[in-house]
C-alpha positions in Angstrom: -23.9 -2.9 -12.2 -20.4 -2.0 -13.2 -18.9 0.8 -15.3 -19.3 -0.1 -19.0 -16.2 -1.4 -20.9 -17.2 0.3 -24.1 -19.0 3.5 -25.2 -18.9 7.0 -23.8 -18.4 7.3 -20.1 -19.9 10.2 -18.1 -18.7 11.8 -14.8 -22.3 11.5 -13.5 -22.3 7.8 -14.4 -19.0 7.3 -12.5 -20.4 9.2 -9.5 -23.5 7.0 -9.6 -21.4 3.9 -9.7 -19.2 5.2 -6.8 -22.2 6.2 -4.6 -24.8 3.5 -5.5 -23.0 0.8 -7.5 -25.5 1.5 -10.3 -23.8 3.2 -13.3 -26.4 5.3 -15.1 -29.0 5.6 -12.3 -29.3 7.3 -8.9 -29.6 10.9 -7.9 -26.3 12.9 -7.8 -26.0 16.4 -6.3 -23.7 18.7 -8.3 -20.9 19.5 -8.4 -18.9 16.3 -9.0 -15.1 16.5 -8.5 -12.8 13.7 -9.7 -10.6 14.3 -6.6 -13.6 13.2 -4.4 -14.4 10.2 -6.6 -10.9 8.9 -6.4 -10.1 9.8 -2.8 -13.5 9.5 -1.2 -15.3 12.1 0.8 -16.2 15.6 -0.5 -13.2 17.7 0.6 -12.9 19.2 -2.9 -16.5 20.4 -2.7 -18.6 17.7 -4.3 -22.3 17.8 -3.6 -22.1 14.2 -2.3 -19.6 12.4 0.0 -18.2 9.5 -1.9 -16.8 6.3 -0.4 -13.1 5.4 -0.5 -12.1 3.3 -3.4 -11.8 -0.5 -2.7 -8.3 -0.5 -1.4 -8.3 -4.2 -0.4 -7.8 -5.5 -3.9 -4.7 -5.5 -6.0 -5.8 -3.0 -8.7 -6.3 -0.4 -6.0 -3.5 -0.5 -3.5 -3.6 1.8 -0.5 -1.0 4.1 -1.9 -2.9 4.5 -5.1 0.2 4.1 -7.3 -0.5 0.6 -8.7 2.8 -0.4 -7.2 3.9 -4.0 -7.0 4.6 -5.4 -3.6 7.7 -7.4 -2.8 7.5 -10.0 0.0 10.3 -10.8 2.4 10.6 -12.6 5.7 11.7 -11.1 9.0 13.0 -13.0 11.9 13.0 -11.7 15.5 14.4 -13.5 18.5 11.8 -15.6 20.2 9.1 -14.9 17.5 7.7 -16.8 14.5 8.9 -15.7 11.1 6.9 -12.7 9.7 6.2 -12.1 6.0 6.0 -8.4 5.2 6.0 -6.3 2.0 7.5 -3.2 0.5 6.8 -1.4 -2.7 10.6 -1.2 -3.4 12.7 -4.1 -4.7 14.7 -5.6 -1.9 18.0 -4.3 -3.3 16.9 -0.7 -2.7 15.3 -1.0 0.7 16.7 1.8 2.9 15.9 3.9 5.9 12.5 5.5 5.3 11.2 2.6 3.3 7.7 1.7 4.4 7.0 -1.9 5.5 3.5 -3.2 4.8 1.7 -6.0 6.6 -0.2 -7.0 3.4 -0.5 -6.2 -0.3 -3.7 -4.2 0.5 -1.2 -1.6 1.8 -1.8 -2.0 5.5 1.2 -0.5 7.2 3.1 -2.8 9.5 2.9 -1.2 13.0 4.4 -4.0 15.1 7.8 -2.3 15.1 10.9 -4.0 16.3 14.4 -5.1 15.4 14.7 -7.9 12.8 17.0 -9.9 10.7 15.7 -10.5 7.3 16.0 -13.7 5.3 17.2 -15.4 3.4 20.9 -14.9 4.3 22.9 -13.4 1.5 20.2 -11.1 0.1 22.1 -8.2 -1.5 20.3 -5.2 -0.2 21.7 -1.7 -0.5 23.1 -1.6 3.0 24.4 -5.2 2.8 26.0 -5.2 -0.6 27.6 -8.3 -1.9 25.6 -10.5 0.5 28.1 -9.9 3.3 25.7 -10.8 6.1 22.0 -10.9 7.0 20.3 -7.6 6.4 19.1 -6.3 9.8 16.4 -3.6 10.1 14.5 -1.6 12.8 11.0 -0.4 12.2 8.8 2.4 13.6 5.7 1.2 15.5 3.4 3.9 14.0 4.6 4.7 10.5 5.9 1.3 9.4 9.1 3.0 8.2 12.5 1.4 8.5 14.4 3.5 11.0 17.8 1.7 11.0 19.7 -0.8 8.9 22.8 -2.9 9.3 24.4 -6.3 8.5 24.9 -9.2 10.7 23.6 -12.7 11.2 22.3 -14.0 14.6 
């Protein structure tokens, strides 16, 4: 069963849906904290430990912001092109921007030095399309660690 689309919703019903997938039925131990329903677990002190929300679908991205993902292609010498994603428009990608492996919010942990395509993309560090945006990424955080311009 799913959460009703009309009528009064209850916190207990939401907890039942989160824990059992049966809105309106199932035993719930008090208290119920929204923090735990949204984030999973029971770190706020809920009487039950709730599962993580389904972060593998577009309404619930891993960062919980509902952000859109922007795809771009990276090229590395001797490797196949790689499609990755950010939650920032390409013109504002800078050091610290997180690179995701997919739109489910999985962080890209491959690391490496890349040239991005297509040539002429006007990113913040390559204004006016004066070269191919080049980036370096961290292998554990997925963050861009360096930027520059220059085509291979």
